[in-house]
Z-matrix of the N, CA and C atoms (Angstrom, degrees):
N
C 1 1.461
C 2 1.526 1 109.22
N 3 1.324 2 116.24 1 135.87
C 4 1.457 3 121.84 2 179.61
C 5 1.525 4 111.68 3 -68.32
N 6 1.319 5 114.97 4 155.50
C 7 1.469 6 121.18 5 174.44
C 8 1.530 7 107.58 6 -140.51
N 9 1.315 8 115.58 7 171.61
C 10 1.466 9 120.38 8 -179.76
C 11 1.525 10 111.03 9 -61.86
N 12 1.315 11 116.69 10 -44.85
C 13 1.462 12 120.10 11 -177.64
C 14 1.512 13 111.15 12 55.32
N 15 1.326 14 117.00 13 -122.83
C 16 1.467 15 121.88 14 -177.91
C 17 1.532 16 113.16 15 -86.91
N 18 1.310 17 117.93 16 4.92
C 19 1.463 18 121.48 17 -177.30
C 20 1.531 19 111.18 18 -89.19
N 21 1.319 20 115.72 19 129.32
C 22 1.468 21 122.21 20 174.43
C 23 1.535 22 109.52 21 -128.66
N 24 1.337 23 115.88 22 29.69
C 25 1.467 24 121.03 23 -175.95
C 26 1.519 25 112.47 24 -57.74
N 27 1.322 26 118.28 25 -41.50
C 28 1.467 27 119.74 26 -179.33
C 29 1.528 28 110.83 27 -65.42
N 30 1.312 29 116.97 28 -33.30
C 31 1.470 30 121.90 29 179.18
C 32 1.525 31 112.10 30 -74.94
N 33 1.317 32 116.88 31 -14.80
C 34 1.460 33 121.40 32 -177.66
C 35 1.523 34 112.74 33 -112.88
N 36 1.337 35 117.27 34 8.65
C 37 1.454 36 117.07 35 -171.44
C 38 1.522 37 116.84 36 -141.95
N 39 1.309 38 119.16 37 -24.28
C 40 1.455 39 119.66 38 -170.73
C 41 1.520 40 113.28 39 -90.17
N 42 1.305 41 117.23 40 -70.53
C 43 1.464 42 121.02 41 -179.33
C 44 1.510 43 112.91 42 86.78
N 45 1.324 44 115.96 43 135.73
C 46 1.462 45 119.16 44 176.74
C 47 1.526 46 112.43 45 -150.49
N 48 1.314 47 116.87 46 19.68
C 49 1.465 48 119.07 47 173.95
C 50 1.531 49 108.47 48 -116.80
N 51 1.297 50 117.07 49 -178.88
C 52 1.465 51 120.40 50 -178.20
C 53 1.514 52 110.48 51 76.58
N 54 1.324 53 116.41 52 -136.18
C 55 1.467 54 121.74 53 -176.38
C 56 1.527 55 113.45 54 -61.83
N 57 1.327 56 118.11 55 -28.32
C 58 1.465 57 120.69 56 -177.27
C 59 1.524 58 113.22 57 -91.94
N 60 1.316 59 118.55 58 -2.68
C 61 1.457 60 121.24 59 -176.47
C 62 1.528 61 114.03 60 -56.41
N 63 1.324 62 120.14 61 -43.58
C 64 1.471 63 118.04 62 -179.23
C 65 1.529 64 113.54 63 -57.45
N 66 1.327 65 117.30 64 -28.67
C 67 1.466 66 121.19 65 179.92
C 68 1.522 67 111.09 66 -79.88
N 69 1.330 68 116.82 67 -48.06
C 70 1.453 69 121.44 68 -171.79
C 71 1.524 70 115.11 69 -94.62
N 72 1.295 71 116.96 70 -21.98
C 73 1.467 72 119.76 71 -174.55
C 74 1.534 73 110.76 72 -142.09
N 75 1.345 74 116.48 73 59.26
C 76 1.470 75 118.87 74 -176.02
C 77 1.529 76 113.58 75 -62.11
N 78 1.319 77 117.62 76 -23.94
C 79 1.470 78 121.02 77 179.49
C 80 1.519 79 112.42 78 -82.94
N 81 1.325 80 116.27 79 -3.69
C 82 1.467 81 123.73 80 179.27
C 83 1.530 82 112.94 81 58.09
N 84 1.343 83 114.89 82 37.00
C 85 1.462 84 119.51 83 176.16
C 86 1.522 85 110.94 84 -60.11
N 87 1.323 86 116.49 85 -40.08
C 88 1.464 87 120.71 86 -178.72
C 89 1.519 88 110.48 87 -60.74
N 90 1.308 89 115.86 88 -44.46
C 91 1.460 90 120.52 89 179.75
C 92 1.530 91 110.83 90 -60.59
N 93 1.321 92 116.31 91 -41.91
C 94 1.469 93 121.00 92 -179.89
C 95 1.532 94 111.83 93 -65.14
N 96 1.336 95 115.98 94 -28.42
C 97 1.472 96 120.79 95 -179.95
C 98 1.526 97 112.73 96 -95.31
N 99 1.321 98 116.73 97 2.02
C 100 1.463 99 120.18 98 179.73
C 101 1.519 100 114.00 99 73.63
N 102 1.325 101 116.42 100 25.69
C 103 1.461 102 120.98 101 -178.39
C 104 1.521 103 110.35 102 -83.97
N 105 1.311 104 114.82 103 133.96
C 106 1.460 105 122.40 104 170.83
C 107 1.526 106 105.05 105 -122.50
N 108 1.330 107 115.73 106 112.56
C 109 1.453 108 120.95 107 -173.96
C 110 1.531 109 108.97 108 -144.69
N 111 1.350 110 116.80 109 78.84
C 112 1.458 111 120.68 110 -178.40
C 113 1.527 112 112.28 111 -70.38
N 114 1.318 113 116.63 112 155.40
C 115 1.461 114 121.32 113 179.20
C 116 1.524 115 110.88 114 -51.92
N 117 1.322 116 115.90 115 130.08
C 118 1.464 117 125.22 116 179.59
C 119 1.524 118 112.87 117 63.64
N 120 1.315 119 116.88 118 13.67
C 121 1.456 120 121.33 119 177.83
C 122 1.514 121 110.46 120 -102.59
N 123 1.312 122 115.62 121 -165.52
C 124 1.458 123 122.14 122 179.78
C 125 1.518 124 109.30 123 -112.99
N 126 1.306 125 116.44 124 134.01
C 127 1.462 126 121.82 125 178.07
C 128 1.525 127 109.00 126 -65.83
N 129 1.312 128 115.93 127 136.85
C 130 1.468 129 119.55 128 -179.91
C 131 1.526 130 112.51 129 -73.49
N 132 1.321 131 118.45 130 -1.80
C 133 1.472 132 121.47 131 179.01
C 134 1.527 133 112.74 132 -102.59
N 135 1.332 134 117.22 133 5.53
C 136 1.458 135 119.85 134 178.20
C 137 1.530 136 108.72 135 -99.76
N 138 1.324 137 114.72 136 144.12
C 139 1.468 138 120.34 137 176.01
C 140 1.522 139 107.60 138 -133.96
N 141 1.288 140 118.02 139 -175.11
C 142 1.463 141 121.52 140 -175.86
C 143 1.530 142 113.46 141 -62.37
N 144 1.316 143 117.48 142 -19.92
C 145 1.462 144 120.16 143 179.96
C 146 1.521 145 113.59 144 -105.29
N 147 1.328 146 117.94 145 2.87
C 148 1.463 147 120.73 146 177.83
C 149 1.511 148 112.79 147 127.04
N 150 1.310 149 115.74 148 -155.49
C 151 1.462 150 122.52 149 -177.08
C 152 1.523 151 110.52 150 -82.13
N 153 1.314 152 115.63 151 127.31
C 154 1.466 153 119.82 152 -178.67
C 155 1.522 154 112.55 153 -77.71
N 156 1.341 155 117.28 154 -12.20
C 157 1.477 156 120.58 155 178.96
C 158 1.528 157 110.25 156 -125.10
N 159 1.304 158 117.56 157 30.39
C 160 1.459 159 122.66 158 -172.63
C 161 1.531 160 112.89 159 -49.56
N 162 1.304 161 118.37 160 -45.72
C 163 1.472 162 121.53 161 -176.92
C 164 1.526 163 113.09 162 -65.58
N 165 1.324 164 117.77 163 -25.57
C 166 1.468 165 119.59 164 179.50
C 167 1.536 166 111.65 165 -121.38
N 168 1.330 167 116.39 166 26.69
C 169 1.471 168 121.53 167 179.95
C 170 1.530 169 110.07 168 -62.08
N 171 1.332 170 116.74 169 156.35
C 172 1.459 171 120.20 170 -177.90
C 173 1.533 172 113.46 171 -68.35
N 174 1.300 173 115.95 172 162.54
C 175 1.462 174 122.84 173 -179.53
C 176 1.523 175 111.92 174 -54.93
N 177 1.319 176 117.71 175 -41.33
C 178 1.468 177 121.05 176 -178.71
C 179 1.529 178 110.78 177 -57.03
N 180 1.311 179 117.16 178 -36.88
C 181 1.469 180 121.10 179 178.25
C 182 1.527 181 110.50 180 -73.25
N 183 1.307 182 116.66 181 -41.90
C 184 1.465 183 120.60 182 179.98
C 185 1.524 184 111.82 183 -62.90
N 186 1.320 185 116.63 184 -34.15
C 187 1.462 186 121.26 185 -176.00
C 188 1.523 187 113.87 186 -88.43
N 189 1.327 188 117.87 187 -9.45
C 190 1.454 189 120.02 188 -178.64
C 191 1.518 190 110.20 189 -60.66
N 192 1.319 191 116.82 190 132.70
C 193 1.458 192 121.76 191 -177.67
C 194 1.527 193 110.49 192 -115.53
N 195 1.288 194 115.66 193 93.75
C 196 1.466 195 122.57 194 177.32
C 197 1.534 196 107.99 195 -74.20
N 198 1.328 197 117.07 196 125.85
C 199 1.465 198 120.88 197 -177.87
C 200 1.526 199 112.19 198 -59.98
N 201 1.328 200 117.54 199 -34.24
C 202 1.464 201 120.62 200 178.84
C 203 1.532 202 110.71 201 -57.11
N 204 1.329 203 116.11 202 -41.30
C 205 1.466 204 121.10 203 -179.53
C 206 1.526 205 111.23 204 -82.26
N 207 1.318 206 116.72 205 -48.34
C 208 1.467 207 121.41 206 -175.54
C 209 1.524 208 113.03 207 -59.25
N 210 1.329 209 117.19 208 -36.16
C 211 1.460 210 121.21 209 -175.85
C 212 1.523 211 112.97 210 -109.89
N 213 1.342 212 116.25 211 10.29
C 214 1.461 213 122.43 212 176.05
C 215 1.539 214 111.03 213 48.55
N 216 1.338 215 114.67 214 53.89
C 217 1.458 216 121.65 215 -175.38
C 218 1.527 217 112.23 216 -75.92
N 219 1.312 218 115.29 217 166.56
C 220 1.459 219 122.64 218 179.60
C 221 1.531 220 110.54 219 -65.45
N 222 1.345 221 118.26 220 155.48
C 223 1.463 222 122.36 221 -176.97
C 224 1.526 223 115.10 222 -53.57
N 225 1.336 224 118.30 223 -30.73
C 226 1.465 225 119.28 224 -179.50
C 227 1.530 226 113.10 225 -66.51
N 228 1.332 227 117.50 226 -12.78
C 229 1.464 228 121.87 227 178.08
C 230 1.530 229 113.11 228 -94.13
N 231 1.316 230 116.87 229 -0.52
C 232 1.462 231 118.78 230 178.18
C 233 1.532 232 108.10 231 -64.26
N 234 1.326 233 117.64 232 125.45
C 235 1.466 234 120.63 233 -172.12
C 236 1.525 235 115.71 234 -52.41
N 237 1.323 236 118.23 235 -39.63
C 238 1.462 237 118.77 236 -179.36
C 239 1.530 238 111.96 237 -73.31
N 240 1.310 239 117.96 238 -9.24
C 241 1.467 240 121.54 239 176.57
C 242 1.527 241 112.04 240 -97.85
N 243 1.333 242 116.40 241 -41.91
C 244 1.472 243 119.09 242 -175.17
C 245 1.526 244 113.28 243 -94.01
N 246 1.328 245 117.23 244 -14.48
C 247 1.458 246 120.13 245 176.35
C 248 1.506 247 115.35 246 85.63
N 249 1.330 248 115.86 247 10.04
C 250 1.463 249 119.35 248 179.38
C 251 1.526 250 109.57 249 -144.39
N 252 1.306 251 114.64 250 140.23
C 253 1.462 252 123.05 251 -176.82
C 254 1.514 253 107.90 252 -109.01
N 255 1.320 254 118.59 253 126.54
C 256 1.467 255 121.90 254 -176.74
C 257 1.520 256 111.53 255 -108.88
N 258 1.338 257 114.41 256 136.00
C 259 1.466 258 122.60 257 173.29
C 260 1.516 259 107.12 258 -125.43
N 261 1.325 260 116.50 259 123.83
C 262 1.453 261 120.91 260 179.53
C 263 1.522 262 108.24 261 -98.57
N 264 1.315 263 115.02 262 121.23
C 265 1.467 264 122.37 263 177.68
C 266 1.524 265 107.59 264 -107.59
N 267 1.339 266 118.31 265 168.38
C 268 1.470 267 118.91 266 -177.99
C 269 1.529 268 114.61 267 -56.49
N 270 1.332 269 117.81 268 -33.98
C 271 1.460 270 119.57 269 -175.44
C 272 1.524 271 114.66 270 -122.84
N 273 1.331 272 117.89 271 3.47
C 274 1.463 273 119.86 272 179.85
C 275 1.527 274 111.06 273 -158.76
N 276 1.317 275 114.56 274 167.38
C 277 1.466 276 121.31 275 173.05
C 278 1.516 277 106.66 276 -119.09
N 279 1.315 278 115.83 277 133.75
C 280 1.462 279 121.24 278 176.06
C 281 1.519 280 108.17 279 -114.67
N 282 1.321 281 115.52 280 119.70
C 283 1.453 282 122.06 281 174.05
C 284 1.529 283 107.20 282 -103.61
N 285 1.309 284 116.74 283 133.56
C 286 1.468 285 121.66 284 177.07
C 287 1.520 286 108.15 285 -118.28
N 288 1.321 287 115.94 286 128.63
C 289 1.461 288 121.19 287 178.81
C 290 1.526 289 108.16 288 -69.69
N 291 1.311 290 117.21 289 123.77
C 292 1.464 291 123.22 290 -176.76
C 293 1.527 292 110.08 291 -68.72
N 294 1.322 293 115.29 292 131.80
C 295 1.473 294 122.45 293 176.81
C 296 1.526 295 112.88 294 58.13
N 297 1.321 296 117.58 295 29.70
C 298 1.470 297 119.90 296 -173.13
C 299 1.525 298 113.19 297 -60.50
N 300 1.307 299 116.99 298 -38.37
C 301 1.468 300 118.90 299 -178.56
C 302 1.529 301 111.06 300 -70.94
N 303 1.315 302 116.55 301 -47.90
C 304 1.463 303 120.81 302 -178.45
C 305 1.529 304 111.67 303 -64.26
N 306 1.338 305 116.69 304 -39.62
C 307 1.461 306 120.91 305 -177.14
C 308 1.532 307 113.36 306 -89.78
N 309 1.335 308 116.37 307 -11.82
C 310 1.457 309 119.92 308 -179.44
C 311 1.521 310 113.43 309 69.65
N 312 1.339 311 116.89 310 35.74
C 313 1.458 312 121.80 311 -178.75
C 314 1.531 313 109.33 312 -106.51
N 315 1.316 314 116.31 313 115.41
C 316 1.465 315 121.05 314 177.96
C 317 1.529 316 109.66 315 -80.73
N 318 1.323 317 115.71 316 167.28
C 319 1.463 318 120.87 317 176.42
C 320 1.523 319 110.84 318 -60.07
N 321 1.332 320 116.59 319 -43.60
C 322 1.473 321 121.08 320 179.91
C 323 1.521 322 111.24 321 -60.61
N 324 1.323 323 116.10 322 -43.92
C 325 1.468 324 120.16 323 -179.01
C 326 1.521 325 111.16 324 -65.51
N 327 1.345 326 117.17 325 -41.85
C 328 1.462 327 120.04 326 178.36
C 329 1.527 328 109.61 327 -63.01
N 330 1.324 329 115.81 328 -43.32
C 331 1.461 330 121.03 329 -177.03
C 332 1.525 331 112.33 330 -64.54
N 333 1.325 332 117.79 331 -34.09
C 334 1.471 333 122.24 332 -179.18
C 335 1.522 334 112.59 333 -49.91
N 336 1.308 335 116.83 334 -47.38
C 337 1.458 336 120.03 335 -176.47
C 338 1.509 337 115.25 336 -97.77
N 339 1.341 338 116.94 337 3.89
C 340 1.464 339 119.28 338 -172.47
C 341 1.523 340 114.07 339 -134.46
N 342 1.310 341 117.95 340 18.28
C 343 1.473 342 120.72 341 -175.23
C 344 1.533 343 111.94 342 -59.65
N 345 1.331 344 118.26 343 -46.38
C 346 1.468 345 120.38 344 -179.81
C 347 1.520 346 110.99 345 -63.23
N 348 1.334 347 116.59 346 -43.61
C 349 1.464 348 120.54 347 177.47
C 350 1.525 349 110.12 348 -57.77
N 351 1.341 350 116.86 349 -46.45
C 352 1.458 351 121.12 350 -178.17
C 353 1.527 352 111.31 351 -63.72
N 354 1.322 353 117.37 352 -44.02
C 355 1.468 354 120.00 353 178.68
C 356 1.525 355 111.24 354 -60.59
N 357 1.330 356 117.21 355 -41.20
C 358 1.466 357 120.73 356 177.48
C 359 1.527 358 111.04 357 -65.96
N 360 1.331 359 116.90 358 -38.64
C 361 1.462 360 122.60 359 179.09
C 362 1.530 361 109.59 360 -63.60
N 363 1.315 362 116.92 361 -46.71
C 364 1.465 363 121.72 362 178.79
C 365 1.522 364 110.42 363 -61.31
N 366 1.320 365 115.72 364 -43.62
C 367 1.461 366 119.86 365 179.21
C 368 1.523 367 111.19 366 -61.51
N 369 1.327 368 116.50 367 -44.15
C 370 1.467 369 120.40 368 179.50
C 371 1.526 370 111.35 369 -62.40
N 372 1.329 371 117.21 370 -45.03
C 373 1.464 372 120.49 371 178.59
C 374 1.526 373 111.51 372 -64.20
N 375 1.323 374 116.66 373 -37.67
C 376 1.460 375 120.56 374 179.36
C 377 1.520 376 111.24 375 -64.69
N 378 1.328 377 116.59 376 -40.41
C 379 1.462 378 120.87 377 178.13
C 380 1.525 379 110.51 378 -66.85
N 381 1.325 380 116.44 379 -46.15
C 382 1.468 381 120.54 380 -178.94
C 383 1.523 382 112.62 381 -62.22
N 384 1.313 383 116.80 382 -38.06
C 385 1.471 384 121.02 383 -176.94
C 386 1.528 385 112.54 384 -95.10
N 387 1.325 386 116.28 385 -6.44
C 388 1.471 387 121.70 386 -177.64
C 389 1.524 388 111.49 387 54.10
N 390 1.314 389 114.35 388 43.97
C 391 1.459 390 120.76 389 -177.81
C 392 1.525 391 110.19 390 -133.20
N 393 1.311 392 115.47 391 137.01
C 394 1.461 393 121.05 392 172.57
C 395 1.530 394 106.28 393 -95.93
N 396 1.310 395 116.39 394 108.58
C 397 1.461 396 121.42 395 -177.05
C 398 1.525 397 110.34 396 -85.25
N 399 1.324 398 115.56 397 121.04
C 400 1.465 399 120.63 398 178.20
C 401 1.516 400 110.71 399 -84.39
N 402 1.315 401 115.98 400 -25.99
C 403 1.462 402 120.50 401 -177.55
C 404 1.520 403 110.47 402 -119.30
N 405 1.314 404 114.34 403 120.13
C 406 1.459 405 121.50 404 177.41
C 407 1.522 406 106.71 405 -131.95
N 408 1.319 407 115.31 406 129.20
C 409 1.460 408 120.96 407 -176.12
C 410 1.515 409 110.53 408 -121.59
N 411 1.329 410 115.91 409 146.25
C 412 1.459 411 122.26 410 169.96
C 413 1.517 412 105.67 411 -121.98
N 414 1.328 413 115.88 412 119.60
C 415 1.461 414 120.93 413 -176.83
C 416 1.523 415 110.89 414 -112.48
N 417 1.333 416 114.80 415 144.12
C 418 1.458 417 122.72 416 173.47
C 419 1.515 418 107.32 417 -147.96
N 420 1.323 419 116.03 418 175.99
C 421 1.461 420 120.31 419 -179.93
C 422 1.528 421 110.89 420 -59.10
N 423 1.321 422 117.92 421 -29.67
C 424 1.462 423 122.37 422 -172.11
C 425 1.522 424 114.26 423 -92.87
N 426 1.333 425 116.73 424 -29.51
C 427 1.461 426 118.89 425 -173.74
C 428 1.519 427 111.28 426 -165.98
N 429 1.317 428 114.22 427 160.14
C 430 1.452 429 121.04 428 170.10
C 431 1.513 430 106.32 429 -121.35
N 432 1.312 431 115.92 430 126.52
C 433 1.452 432 121.57 431 179.75
C 434 1.519 433 108.15 432 -104.83
N 435 1.328 434 116.31 433 131.79
C 436 1.455 435 122.37 434 174.52
C 437 1.522 436 106.91 435 -100.65
N 438 1.317 437 116.09 436 110.12
C 439 1.467 438 120.12 437 -179.76
C 440 1.523 439 109.19 438 -84.22
N 441 1.292 440 116.71 439 133.26
C 442 1.465 441 122.51 440 179.61
C 443 1.513 442 108.25 441 -121.94
N 444 1.317 443 117.01 442 140.27
C 445 1.453 444 120.92 443 176.41
C 446 1.514 445 113.90 444 74.60
N 447 1.331 446 117.02 445 23.42
C 448 1.457 447 120.37 446 177.80
C 449 1.528 448 108.39 447 -72.43
N 450 1.330 449 118.04 448 132.52
C 451 1.467 450 119.37 449 -178.06
C 452 1.519 451 112.18 450 -65.04
N 453 1.323 452 115.41 451 128.82
C 454 1.464 453 121.57 452 175.56
C 455 1.517 454 108.54 453 -142.37
N 456 1.295 455 117.07 454 165.78
C 457 1.464 456 122.55 455 176.44
C 458 1.511 457 109.60 456 -107.48
N 459 1.309 458 116.01 457 150.52
C 460 1.477 459 120.60 458 177.02
C 461 1.506 460 108.87 459 -80.58
């Protein structure tokens, strides 16, 4: 079974404080722990070896479901290797470009050089979950792209 290991992509890419806090952290757990984690930014509790408060991290972190781990995907799908973090929801897949704000990489720019990889990734997730996803998104600091008509299997 896959594990985070050396990957801290979710800690460097998602964000749940600031303007989005009421949605993701209504109990203000992050505030109580001194977390500053703006959308598409880096959490102030992550370091080169991982989360400095892992044992007492907020619920939002505990509940995060990284597709690489949840579906025991191949090493090339590890977010810190492929540059994209996948979350599978009941009716859609959300891909987030890793470190997009810090590196200045938009969704469009990431997609330019990775379209075949992404199509294969979507196909693999669709087969594993036995779901045809009508909505697939790629999010970055600059834009969110809604992909339509992406090939998937039922």
